[in-house]
FIMARVEX-849640 format. One record per residue: residue number from 1; residue in one letter; y, x, z of N, C-alpha, C in turn. Coordinates in steps of 0.05 Angstrom, whole numbers. Example, Ala and Ser with C-alpha at 12.3 -4.5 7.8 and 13.67 -1.06 7.14 Angstrom:
// FIMARVEX-849640
  resi  resn     n.y     n.x     n.z    ca.y    ca.x    ca.z     c.y     c.x     c.z
     1     A    -114     264     156     -90     246     156     -66     264     156
     2     S     -45     257     142     -21     273     143       1     258     157
//
This chain:
// FIMARVEX-849640
  resi  resn     n.y     n.x     n.z    ca.y    ca.x    ca.z     c.y     c.x     c.z
     1     M     189    -208     166     193    -183     179     173    -163     173
     2     W     183    -139     164     161    -118     162     151    -107     188
     3     Q     125    -107     192     113     -93     217      96     -73     209
     4     P      93     -48     224      79     -27     216      48     -35     222
     5     I      32     -26     203       3     -26     204      -8      -1     215
     6     G       1      21     202     -11      48     210       1      70     191
     7     F     -10      93     196      -3     118     180     -28     131     175
     8     A     -28     145     151     -53     161     145     -42     186     130
     9     N     -57     207     138     -53     235     126     -78     243     112
    10     L     -80     234      87    -108     236      73    -105     256      49
    11     A    -126     264      38    -130     280      12    -140     264      -7
    12     A    -137     275     -32    -146     263     -57    -179     258     -56
    13     N    -194     273     -41    -222     272     -42    -233     258     -16
    14     T    -211     245       0    -221     229      23    -235     203      12
    15     P    -259     198      22    -274     173      11    -260     149      17
    16     Q    -254     144      43    -241     117      50    -228     121      77
    17     V    -204     107      84    -191     110     106    -182      81     116
    18     V    -188      79     141    -180      51     154    -150      55     163
    19     I    -133      43     152    -106      50     157     -96      35     182
    20     G    -106       9     188    -100      -4     212    -108     -34     210
    21     R    -102     -47     229    -110     -77     232     -86     -96     228
    22     F     -93    -118     214     -72    -138     210     -85    -165     219
    23     A     -68    -182     234     -76    -209     240     -52    -224     240
    24     G     -48    -242     221     -23    -258     221     -24    -278     199
    25     E       0    -288     194       3    -306     171       9    -294     146
    26     L      -1    -308     124       3    -297      98      26    -311      84
    27     L      39    -300      65      61    -311      51      50    -325      26
    28     N      47    -351      27      36    -364       2       9    -354      -3
    29     G      -8    -350      16     -35    -339      14     -38    -310       5
    30     V     -16    -295       6     -15    -268      -5      -6    -250      19
    31     L     -22    -228      22     -13    -207      40       3    -186      27
    32     H      29    -183      35      46    -163      23      45    -136      38
    33     L      37    -116      28      35     -90      44      58     -70      32
    34     R      74     -59      45      93     -38      36      81     -14      41
    35     I      78       6      23      67      31      25      87      51      20
    36     A      90      70      38     113      92      32      98     118      34
    37     Y     103     133      13      95     163      12     113     178      27
    38     E     106     189      50     123     202      70     125     234      66
    39     A     126     241      40     130     272      35     150     277      15
    40     T     160     300      13     181     309      -8     168     319     -34
    41     A     146     331     -32     131     341     -54     114     320     -67
    42     G     107     322     -92      89     305    -107      62     301     -96
    43     P      48     278    -102      23     272     -90      -1     284    -108
    44     D       4     303    -125     -18     315    -142     -39     324    -123
    45     P     -64     324    -127     -76     315    -152     -86     284    -149
    46     L     -73     271    -132     -80     241    -127     -72     226    -152
    47     S     -87     209    -163     -82     191    -184     -72     164    -173
    48     F     -87     151    -158     -80     125    -147     -95     120    -121
    49     L     -89     101    -109    -107      91     -85    -114      61     -90
    50     I    -136      55     -81    -146      27     -82    -140      15     -54
    51     V    -125      -3     -53    -117     -18     -25    -133     -41     -24
    52     D    -146     -44      -1    -169     -65       2    -162     -77      32
    53     F    -171    -101      34    -171    -115      62    -198    -126      66
    54     L    -210    -117      90    -237    -124      99    -231    -144     122
    55     D    -238    -170     117    -237    -190     138    -255    -184     160
    56     D    -247    -196     183    -265    -192     208    -294    -202     204
    57     D    -299    -220     186    -326    -229     181    -341    -213     160
    58     G    -327    -191     153    -340    -172     133    -334    -180     102
    59     T    -321    -199      96    -315    -205      67    -289    -191      58
    60     H    -287    -191      31    -262    -182      18    -247    -206       8
    61     S    -237    -225      21    -227    -250      11    -199    -245      -4
    62     L    -185    -223       1    -160    -219     -10    -162    -202     -36
    63     G    -183    -192     -41    -185    -174     -65    -175    -146     -60
    64     A    -172    -130     -81    -162    -103     -77    -140     -98    -100
    65     E    -124     -78     -95    -105     -72    -116    -100     -46    -117
    66     K     -89     -32    -140     -81      -3    -142     -54       1    -132
    67     Y     -51      24    -120     -24      36    -111     -21      63    -125
    68     W       1      69    -139       7      94    -148      28     108    -130
    69     P      24     126    -116      44     139     -97      70     147    -114
    70     R      92     142    -103     117     149    -114     140     152     -92
    71     P     160     166     -95     180     171     -72     189     148     -57
    72     E     192     125     -74     205     103     -60     182      85     -51
    73     P     187      69     -29     165      48     -20     159      28     -41
    74     S     133      20     -44     122       2     -60     111     -21     -44
    75     V     112     -45     -58      96     -66     -46      73     -74     -62
    76     V      49     -78     -47      26     -82     -59      18    -111     -49
    77     R      10    -128     -68       3    -156     -59     -27    -160     -62
    78     L     -39    -167     -40     -67    -175     -39     -72    -203     -36
    79     G     -87    -216     -54     -88    -245     -54     -87    -256     -82
    80     P     -86    -281     -83     -82    -301     -65    -108    -309     -51
    81     S    -104    -323     -27    -125    -336     -11    -121    -364      -7
    82     I    -140    -379      -2    -137    -406       4    -130    -410      34
    83     E    -131    -390      47    -126    -392      77     -95    -384      79
    84     S     -83    -395     102     -57    -387     108     -54    -366     128
    85     E     -77    -355     139     -77    -333     157     -99    -312     149
    86     A     -97    -291     158    -118    -268     153    -119    -251     180
    87     A    -144    -240     183    -149    -221     206    -169    -202     195
    88     G    -163    -174     197    -181    -157     189    -169    -127     188
    89     T    -180    -111     172    -168     -82     169    -161     -75     140
    90     V    -140     -59     140    -131     -51     113    -143     -23     108
    91     L    -157     -22      84    -169       3      76    -157      17      52
    92     L    -156      42      52    -146      58      29    -167      75      17
    93     R    -173      76      -8    -192      93     -20    -178     109     -43
    94     P    -172     136     -38    -159     153     -57    -177     155     -81
    95     R    -163     160    -104    -178     168    -130    -161     192    -143
    96     S    -175     211    -148    -161     237    -158    -161     238    -189
    97     Y    -146     254    -199    -144     259    -228    -170     271    -238
    98     N    -180     290    -221    -204     306    -231    -217     314    -203
    99     L    -237     296    -198    -254     303    -173    -267     327    -174
   100     R    -278     335    -200    -291     361    -203    -277     386    -194
   101     W    -251     385    -199    -233     405    -189    -235     408    -159
   102     L    -232     385    -146    -233     385    -117    -259     391    -104
   103     E    -280     387    -119    -307     390    -110    -312     421    -114
   104     A    -298     433    -135    -302     463    -139    -285     479    -118
   105     G    -272     465     -99    -258     480     -79    -227     487     -82
   106     L    -214     473    -103    -186     475    -106    -173     460     -82
   107     P    -151     471     -75    -139     458     -49    -127     430     -58
   108     A    -132     414     -39    -124     386     -42    -101     382     -22
   109     P     -76     378     -28     -53     373      -9     -59     348       7
   110     R     -46     347      29     -48     324      47     -29     305      35
   111     I     -35     277      38     -16     257      27     -13     238      50
   112     P      13     241      62      21     222      83      31     196      76
   113     L      21     176      83      26     149      75      32     130     100
   114     S      53     115     100      54      93     121      51      67     107
   115     V      39      48     122      35      21     113      48       0     132
   116     S      63     -17     121      75     -41     136      65     -68     124
   117     A      63     -88     138      56    -116     128      82    -137     132
   118     W      82    -152     111     103    -172     117      93    -196     130
   119     L     106    -203     153     100    -229     167     124    -247     164
   120     P     117    -269     149     139    -287     140     154    -300     163
   121     N     141    -304     188     155    -316     209     157    -297     231
   122     G     159    -271     225     162    -252     247     138    -251     263
   123     I     141    -238     286     118    -234     302     111    -259     319
   124     S      86    -266     319      77    -290     336      57    -280     358
   125     F      69    -269     378      51    -260     400      31    -279     411
   126     P       7    -274     415      -4    -247     414     -22    -243     389
   127     R     -16    -256     369     -35    -254     344     -31    -230     329
   128     Y      -8    -216     332      -2    -192     317       7    -171     336
   129     I      -4    -147     338       8    -125     353       8    -101     335
   130     P      35     -89     331      36     -68     314      23     -43     324
   131     S      13     -27     310       0      -2     319      19      21     312
   132     G      41      27     328      58      47     323      43      76     325
   133     F      55      96     314      43     122     318      63     145     320
   134     A      54     168     326      69     192     327      53     214     316
   135     D      64     231     299      49     253     286      56     278     300
   136     G      73     279     321      80     305     332     108     316     322
   137     F     113     308     298     138     315     285     158     293     283
   138     S     148     269     282     163     245     276     155     221     293
   139     V     171     201     296     163     176     310     168     154     292
   140     F     148     135     289     153     114     271     170      95     285
   141     D     189      84     269     209      63     282     195      36     275
   142     P     184      23     295     170      -4     288     191     -27     290
   143     S     216     -26     287     234     -47     288     237     -58     263
   144     G     231     -43     239     232     -57     213     258     -65     205
   145     D     258     -78     182     283     -90     171     277    -118     164
   146     P     291    -136     177     285    -165     174     296    -179     149
   147     V     306    -165     129     316    -175     106     297    -186      85
   148     G     272    -181      89     251    -188      70     236    -167      55
   149     P     220    -175      36     201    -154      25     222    -135       6
   150     G     221    -110      11     240     -91       1     258     -78      20
   151     G     257     -86      45     273     -70      67     261     -44      71
   152     A     271     -30      91     259      -4      95     260       2     125
   153     E     239      17     133     239      32     158     231      60     154
   154     A     232      79     173     233     105     169     219     120     191
   155     L     209     144     184     200     164     206     227     177     218
   156     I     229     174     244     251     186     257     244     212     267
   157     P     260     234     260     253     259     270     256     258     302
   158     R     238     274     315     242     278     343     261     298     350
   159     N     277     296     372     297     316     378     280     335     401
   160     G     280     359     393     268     382     409     237     381     406
//
């Protein structure tokens, strides 16, 4: 079942963002993260993001992967690990096409991203608590889609 980790509204020159916390079971030693680019315009000047997982003990046991923003949600796989569970924080580090342009003062558009994690056996309380969010314009639907990696959830517009 997909469960929300968090939402970030970052720029291409943001050094690092802690997107949220995950504590739960891994699927065959791999943490599956679904990242959705939540905007209609392109993510320029962002080139890609480095997606990382920092364990509670300060190690990077699942490694890091690259994510290229695109209109449809993408699944990033961190791991494998010899452990069947993981607990820690999900980190995003944006990389721009040309950081010199950004340092020179060219405008950097905001890049809204939502991140969900796949829990193979659903929620096992109290080991995992989703961190839902609201950005003032939308509300994140934390119900998820229990069909497996590739399902979808959405930002639901507020009425009024």
